[in-house]
N, C-alpha and C positions, 0 to 999 in steps of 0.2 A: 147253350143257355136258352134255347127256345121253349123250355118247359117252365111255365109260370110258377109252379110250386117250388121248383129248384131255385129260381131267382129269389123268391120270397124267403125260402129257407136260408139262403146265403146272406141276404140282407139282415134278417133277424139274428142270425148267428153272429155276424160281425158286430152288430149293435150290442148284442148281449155280451160278447167278449169284451168290448170296450167298457161296458158298464161294470161287468164283474171284476175285470182287472183294475179298473179305477177304484172300485170299492175296496178291494184288497190292498191297493197301493196306499190308501189312506192309513191303513194299519201297519203296513210293512215298509214304510218309507225309511230309507237310510238316514240315520241321524246326521244333521249338518249343523254344527255349532257356529252361529253367525258371530263374527267378531263385532265388538262394540267399542266405540271411542267417542269421547265428548269433543265437540268442535268449539274452538274459542271464538267468542264475540269480541270485536275490537272497534275502536274508533280510528285506528290508524289505516293508512292507505299505502300500498306499495307503488313505487315508480316502475312501470313495466319496461325493463331494459335487459332482462336476462341475467342481471347481476344481483345475487341474493344477499345484498348488504342492507336491505331496508329493516327498520326496527320491527315491523310487523312480524317478520319471520323469526325473530328472537322469542316472541311470546306465543306464536301459533302452535296448534296441535301438530306434533311431529309423528310420522309413521315410518318405522324402519323394519318391522317384522314381515318380510316378504319371502316368497318361495317361488321356485320354478314350477311352471305347469307344462312346459314343452321344451325339450323332448322328454324330460323326466317329470312325471306328475308328482307334485309335492317334494321335488328334489331341492337341493341347496343351489342358490343362484351363484353364477361365476363372478358377478360384479355387484357392488353395493348400490342400493337405491334408497334415497331419503325423500319423503314427501311431507310438505307442510300445508295445512288447511286452516282457514279462518273465514269469518264473514262479518259484515257490518249491516247496516239497515238496508242497503241497496245492492250489495254485491256479494257473491261467493268468490273467495280467493284461493288460489292453489299455487304452490311452488314445488319444483322437483329438482333435485340434484342427482343426476344419473352418472355415477362414477364409472370410469372406463380406464382400465390399465393400459389400453392401447388407443389413445384418442385419435391417432392418425388412421385407425381402422374404422372410425365412425362413418357410416354411409348416409348421405343426405343429398339425394339427387333431385328431389321434387322441389320446385321453386314456384309452381303455379298454385294460387290459392284454390282450395277445393279439390286438388288433384289427389290421386291415391298414393299410399305409402307402401305399396307392396314390396318394394326393394329397399326401403329406408329403415334406419333406426327410428323408433317412434315411441311416443308415450300416449296412452289413452286412459280416460277415466269415465265411469258410468255413474249417472245420477238417476236414481229411482225416487223422484220427488214426492211420490205418493206412498212409498214403501209398500207397494202392493205385490212386487215380484212379477208383474205382468207387462209393464212397459217402462220406458225411461229414455234418457238422452245419452248419446255417446259423443264425447269430445276428444279429438285427436290432434297431436302436434308433432312435427318433426324438428330436427335441429336447425332448420332454416326459418323456423317460426311460421310455417304454413299451417293454416287451420283446415280441419276437415271435421264435419259433424254429421250426425245421423239420429234418427228416431227409431226405437224399437216398435215395429208394428205388432209384434207379439213377443213373448219372452225369448224367442230364439232367432227371430228374423229382424234385420235392421234395414231401414230405408236410408241409404246414403245420399239421396237427393234432397232430403230435408235440409234447410239452412236456417241458422239463427245468428243473432248478433252477439259476439263476444270478442275479447281482446287477448292476445298472447304475444310474447316475445321470447325468443330462444337465443342461446349463445353456446358455441363450442369453445372450450378452454383446455388448459393442460391437464385437468382432472376428469374430463369427460364432457358433458353438456348439461345445460340447465334450461328450465322453462318457467315462465311466470304467467299466470292466467287470472283474468277477472271476468266473471260472468254476471251481467245484470240480472236481477231477479225478474225483470219484466220480459226477459227472453224465455223464462220457464213458466210452466203451469205447476202448481203445487197445492197441497192441502194445508191451509193456514192453521187448522186445528191440531196438527201433529207437529211435534218437535223432533221427529225422527225421519231421516231420509236413508234410503239404500245407497250405498257408495262402495265402489271398488276401483282399482286402477291396475293397469298392466304396462309393461315395458317390453319392447322388442329390441334385441341386439341382432341386427340383420346379418352380420358376417358369420355369426354362430347359429343363426336361426333358433335363438333361445328366447323364450317368453317367460316373464316374471310377473307375479301378481301379489296383491295384498290378500284378496279373498277370491277363491275360485273353487269349482267343483267339476270333476270329470273332464278336466282339460278345457273348461269353458269359463269365460267371464261374460255375464249378461245380467239383467235385472234379477234373475232368480238366484244368483250366486253372490250377491252383494253382502257386505257387512253393513253395519248401522253406524251412522254418525248421528249423535243426539245433542240436544241443547239448543236447537234452532228456534228462535222466538222473535217476535216483534220485527219481522222483515217487511219491507214495503216495495211496491212497484211504481211509486209515484202516482200519477193519475191513471197509469195503465194504458196510455194512449200513444199509438204509433201512427204517424201520418207519413205516407210514402208517395210523394208525387214523382212523376217522371215525364220526360219530354223526348219524343223521337222525331227527328227531321231527316229527310232524305228524298230519294226518288227511286222509282222502279220502271222497268221497260220490258214490254213483251215484244220481242223482235218479229215474231210471226204475225201478230195482229197489228204491228206498227203503232202500239199504244204506249204512251209514256205518262206516268202519274207522279205528282209531287206528294211527299209524305210529310204531314205535320200532325202528330198524334200525341196530344197531352193525355195523361191518364193519372189516376190516383187510387191508391189502396189505403184503407184506414183499418187499423186493428185496435180494438178496445177490450180490455179485460174487465168484465163486469165484476168478477171476483178473481182471486189468484188462480182459480182452477177452471174458469169459464171465459172463453174468448170469443168475441164477435168480430167479423171481418166484413168490410164493404169494399167492392171494387167497381170503378166506373171507367168505361171506355178502355178496358183492359188491353195492355200491349205486351206481347210476348216476342217482340222482334229480336231480342238478344238471347233467346233460349237456344241452346246448342241443337244442331240438327241430329236426326236419327241416323244410326248406322244402317246402311242398306242390307237387305237380305234377299237371297235367291230362293224362291218358293217353287219346289218341285212336288208339292203335295196338293191334295184337293181342298185344303182348308186354309182360311185366311190367317195371316201372321199377326203376332202380338208384339206391340211396341210399348216400352215403359213410359210412364208420365215423367216429364222433366220441368213442368211449369210450376213456379213457386206458389202461386195462389192455391193450386189444388194439392200441393204437397204439405201445406200447413195442417198439422194434426191428422196426417193421412192414416195413422194407425186406427183412428176411431172407426173408419169406414170399411176396414178389412172384414171379410165374412167367410165363415165356415171352413177356414183353411184353404180356400180356393185361390189359385194364383192366375189362372187363365180361363179355360173353357168353363162357362157356367157362372162366372162372377156377375152379381147383380148390378154392380156399379163400377164402371170403367171411365175415369174422368176424361180420357182422350176423346170420348164421344162428344164432349162439349167444346165448342170453339175450333173444331177441326172437321173438315169434310171427310167423307169416306175415302177420298184420295189423299188425305193428309194435308190439304191446303188450308190456311187459316180462315176462320169465319169470325166476324166481329163478335165480341162479348160486350154488350152495351152496359150491363150492370149485373152485379151478383152480391148476394149476402150469404154469410156463413156463420154458424154458431157451433162451437165445439168445446168440449171439456168434460169435466167429471164432477158429479154431484153425489157425495157420499160414495156408495159402492156402484153407482151408475155411471157409465160412459155414454155421452150423448153427442150427436152430430146432426146438423141439418144444413142443406145447401139449396139455395134458390138462385137461378141464373136466367137472365134474359139474353138469349142469343140473337144476334142481328140477322136480317134477311139476307138471302142469297139470290142469284138470278133465277133459281128454280123453286125457292121455298120462302114462305113468309117468316117473319121473326118468330122464334119459339121460346117458350118458357118451360124450364125443367126444374124438378125438385127431387131431393134425396133426403130421407130421414133415417137415422140409425140410433138405436139404443142397445146397450148391453150391460148386464149386471154381473159383477164379480161374484163367483161362487167357489166353494172349496178354497184351496190355498193358491192356485195359479190358474183357475179356469173361469169360464164365462158362459152366459146364456143370453141371447139377444134376438133382435128383430130388425128388419130393414124394409123400407118402402121407397120405391122410385115412381116418378110420374113424368111422362114426356118422351118425345122421340125427336131429338134435334136433327137427325139425318133425313127423316122422311115425313115428319109432321103428322104421323098417325096418332090416334088416341091409344096410349100404351101405359100400363102400370105393372109393377112387380111388387109382390109382398113375400117376405121370407123370414124364417126363423132358423137359428143355429145354436149348437152347443159345442164349445171348444174346451177340451180337457187337456191339461198338461201337468206332468209331475216330473220335474227335472232331477229329482233325487229318488227315483223309484228303486234303484239299487246303487251299489258302489260305482258302477260304470254305465248305467243305462238310464235313458229318459223315456218316459211313456207319454205319448200324445194320441188324442183321438178327436175326431170331428164328426158331427152329424148335422145335416142341414136339409131344409125343405124350402122350395120356392114355387110360387104360382104367378104366371103372367096373365095379363088381360089385354088383348089387342083387337081393335076394330077389324073385322073381316076374317079373324082366325078363331074358329069355334071348336077346334079339335083338342087333342091332348096337350095342354099348356102347363103341365107341372114338371118339376125337376127335383130330385133329391139324391142324397148320397151319404155314405158313412166311410170312415177311414180310421185305421189304427196304425200307429207308428211305434216301433221299439228301436231306439237309436243308441249308439255308443260312440264316444270319441276315444275310448281306450281300447285295449286288446279285447277281441270278442266279436260277436255277430249281432247284427241288427236286421230289421226288416219292416215292411209296410204291406198292408192289405187293405184294399178299398173297393167300393162299388159305387157307380154313378148311373143315374137314370135321367135322361133329358128328353121330354116329350117332343113330338113332331112340331107342334105349334108353340113350344116354349120360346118366348121372344123377349129377352131382356134388352129393350131398345137403348137403355142407358148403361148396359153392361157389355159383356163379351161372351158370345156363344158362337163358335165357328163349326160346331158339329152337333146337330140336334136330331131327334127321332132315333136315338140310340140308347143302349145300355151296355155297360161294360165293367169288367173287373181289372184291377191293377195290382201288381205284386212287385215288390222290390226286396232284394236281400243283399247284404254286404258283410264283409269281414275285414278285420284289420289286425295286424300283428306288428308290434314295435320290436325291431331287432336290437339285441344288446351286443355292443362291441364290434359290430360289423364295420369294416373300413369304408365301404362305399355307400351303403343304404341305411336309411333310418327306419323305414317301415315298408311293409308289403301289404297290398290290399287286393280284394276281389269284390266284384260287383255284378249283380244280375238284375235285369228288369224284364217284366212280362206284362203286356197289355192286350186285352181282348175286348173287341167292340163288335156288337151286332145290331142290325136294323130291327127296330121295334115292330114294323108292320109285317115283315116277312120272317123274322127270326134267323135270317141268313147272315153269314159272316160279312162284316164290313172291313175289319182290319185286325190282324193278330201280329204282335211284334215280340220277338225274343232278342234280347241283347245280353251278352255275357263278357265283361272285361275279366278274362281269366286271371291275369296277374297284372298288377300295377306297382312298380317299385318307385319309392320316393328317396331321393338322395339327401345327404346331410345339408347340402347347400340350397335345396329347394327344387331341383330338377326332378323330372319323372319320365318313366318309360313304361308303356303298357301295350298289351296285345290282347285281342279278343275276337269275337265273331258275332254274327247276327243272322236271324232268319225271319222273314216277313211273309204274311199272307194278306192279299188284298182281294176283296170282293167288289167288283164294279158292276153296279146295276145298269149303268149306261156308259157309253164311250166317254173317256176322260182326255181332255186336251192338255197334254203335259207341256207342250211348247207350240207356238203358232204353226198350224197346219199339220201337227202330229197328234193323232188320236189313238189312244190305246183302247181296243174293243172291250165291250162288256164281257165279264167272265171272272173266274177265280184264278189268281196267280200266286205262285210260291217262289220266292227268291231269297238269296242270302249271300254271305261272303265273310271276309275277314276284315278286321280293322286294327290299326295300330297308331300309336302316338309317341312322340318324343318331345320333351320340352326342357330347355336349359334354364338354369337359375336366373331369377330376375335381378340378382345383385351384379351379374356380369355386365360389362360395358356393351358387349354384343349379346343379344338374347334371341337366338333362333328357336323356332318351334315348328313342328310339322305333324300332320295327321293324314291318314289315308284310309280309304276302304276300297275293296275290289271284290267283284262277284257278279252274280246274275242279277237281272233287274227286269221285272215283269217277264216278258218272253224274250228278253235280250240280255245285254250285259252293261255294266257301268263301272267306271273307275273314277274315283274322286280324290283330289289332292288339295289340302289346305296348307299353305306355307306362310310363315311370317318371320320378319326380322326386325327387332327393335334395337336402336343404337342410342345410348345415353353416355356420352363421354364425360359429362359434367352436369352440374345443377342447372345450367342455363339452356342447354340444347337437348332436345329429345326428338328423335325421328323414328318413324315406324312404317313398315311396308307389309301389306298382307295381300295374298293372292289365293283365291278360291277357284278351283277348276274342276269341272265335271265333264267327262266324255262318255256319252251313252250311245249304245248301238241297239236299235230295235228294228223288227221287221217292217214297222210302219215308217221308219225313217231314223236317221242318226242326228244327234244334236250335241252341241258343246255349250256349256255355260261358263262365263267368266265374271268374276267380281274382283275388282282391284280397289284397294284402299291405301292411301298414302297420306301421312300426316307429318308436319314439321312444326314443332312448337319451340318458341324461344321466350324465355323469361329473363328480363333485364334484372329484376330483383323481385322481392316478394309482393310488390305492389303493381308491377307493370309486366304484362305478358302479351304475347301475340301467338294465337293458336290457328293453325291452318289444316284443313281436312279436304282432300280431293277424293272423289269416289267415281267409279265407272262400273257399269254392268252391261253386258251385251244383250240383255233382254230389253231394257228401256233405250239402250244406245245413247244414253245421256251421261256426259261428264259433268259432275257437280262440284263446285268449289265453295267452301264456307270458310271465310277468314274473319277472325274476331280479335280485335285489338282491345285490351281491357286495362283500364287504370282503376285500381282499388286502393285508394289512400287509407281507408279504414273500413272495418266491417260496417255494412249498411250504406255504403256509398260507392257507386260505380259509374264509370264512363266507358261506353262501348262504341267502337266503330266496327260495323258489321258489313261485310261484302258477301253477297250470294250471287254466284254466276253459273248458269247452266249452258253447256254447249251440246248441240246435237252432233253425234259422231257417226253418221251413216257411212259405212265403209271402214275407214281406218282413222287413226288419230290425226293424220295429215289432212283430213277432210272435215274439220270442225266448223260448225256454223253457230253463231250466237242464237240462243233461244230465249233466255230470260235473264235479267240482271236486276240487282237491288243493292242500293247503298244506303245505310241507315246509321245515323249518329244518335245515341241514346244516353241520357243522363238520368240517374235516379239516386235519391237520397232518403234515408229514414230520419225523421224528426221525432224525438221521444219526449213525452211530457209526463 
């Protein structure tokens, strides 16, 4: 790829392919007849107790025409499902009767609010409140009345870290199970000029791994596959004002420095809906003490690792700020840059304001934050602005601008434009997606190549058949998104992915067989020499009817090192070009099992030596109250420059007394940092929008063995927060 004309030809060809296919897709889109149903307006209110005897359900709109979308797409469901919907001036109401001929077989182990339902029976519904097919809300509930919600960042990707206030109660009885839901309209953004919302729902029968829906396409439910509920009018959000005060008290101690501090941290968040589709937010003295800790990762690469955002203030309307289909390297805005040091330690956020929402066909977002000072840096002010216009049926074109550098304090800005194309109904079984983007950064002291751009085309399927992806990225040597994430610059590269799936009919053991291939090639811009080439091929992957899987494959990598690379302390791999590869395998048991073991391995050459890696885990869920998990990651590498072993141990014990009271514990250790970390969170959640946390963080230094632990840092925090709505 060191021929500039070849690179330009590839770039233009990929962009032209996306444009040509997109144009053809507008004419050749597979017909998708959206279901339509009128929703009833009422002055009645249900009593949320999971018993469907309220008068409102006698007059509500009822939906019974459902179908299976997995394992048989558009097949007949094995169990009956009935759903009722209605609304009044302030709430959207839903009730579901989920019949089950074997109610003793209903699986409902999750009892922690916000926990995942991977192993449970579940009911989910999607609301596309702008009826745009581009974004929306997901609300999920299991038979224990546990809530889980998310926001679609784009038509096919959902962010499960978003949270909103809503109420639900569920109940298991002799006929199956039920759910009753009430969602305040001030939890949602919507278009007040439209009386139509996108809507669909799905049901999971866990023991059968069967999924049932009202409206789906190509084995999917998302904003693009919704039907339409119409007749929505004269709905209100009150004053549209949420005031969320919180108070944290406690103490922290640094044993090495001999310093102890008392913690008294009042903070407040204020949310105001200027219109039903435009929300402003204000945060003062922001406190994230109750946010869950990151899972540790072992880094054996030359590039920094990416950790997801988990803080509520930054997750509100997070979909507005997504850019160019990028998810890691090259993204212009990565909210973890704010309020966290490069080492991941908290930095005070004195104040922040945020404006997000939709105006007509425009999506708008802006964020201004005043970050507090640190021992090495003065207080910093950062800004992000984002606009995107809806075009075609599911696509958008937009721009982004960032200003500020909270980690180093330099004068930095980034401006970018992107086009995101999506057609989920390109054919009976395929979705077509494409992205094109361009960014330019400006940083004091960096005057070289500071641009970045890329294109990508995806052809995906959830049914029988093949899919693939082809992309090209260019990141200049001085491209520096100080408010974003770029762990590898001064490079250009191509990316390719291919996959195939076949659903087996009548097989006793397996439901589907898959194959997957990935190829990445990256070269240095200044020399045109190889930086990295990666081949990976999962030759066969079998999925069982219960949800287990087994797969085998292989990989081959090439690495071009311009200078020695310190892979572990004191072990340097010399500059040069290396080729190495090996085999990889994985086995995973179904999550419905009480004991859920899983294991993966790879073995082969490694630079100019060898490496064996084993990842093993065992989860134990005997009932809905107790959940335990153990994970062990082990790498044994042998190199001429020295041998090393890495270990990462993760152990969690969670106990839920009921749906309102839980105690979550996570202990982690890695032999790189030699730190044992404990995070213990006791949570009382009497209702959505109200929480009391008791959080204990304790780090031990483990030089040598676990019998030689010494206290390093400790923190005890009690935090109470509550949302007041007006």
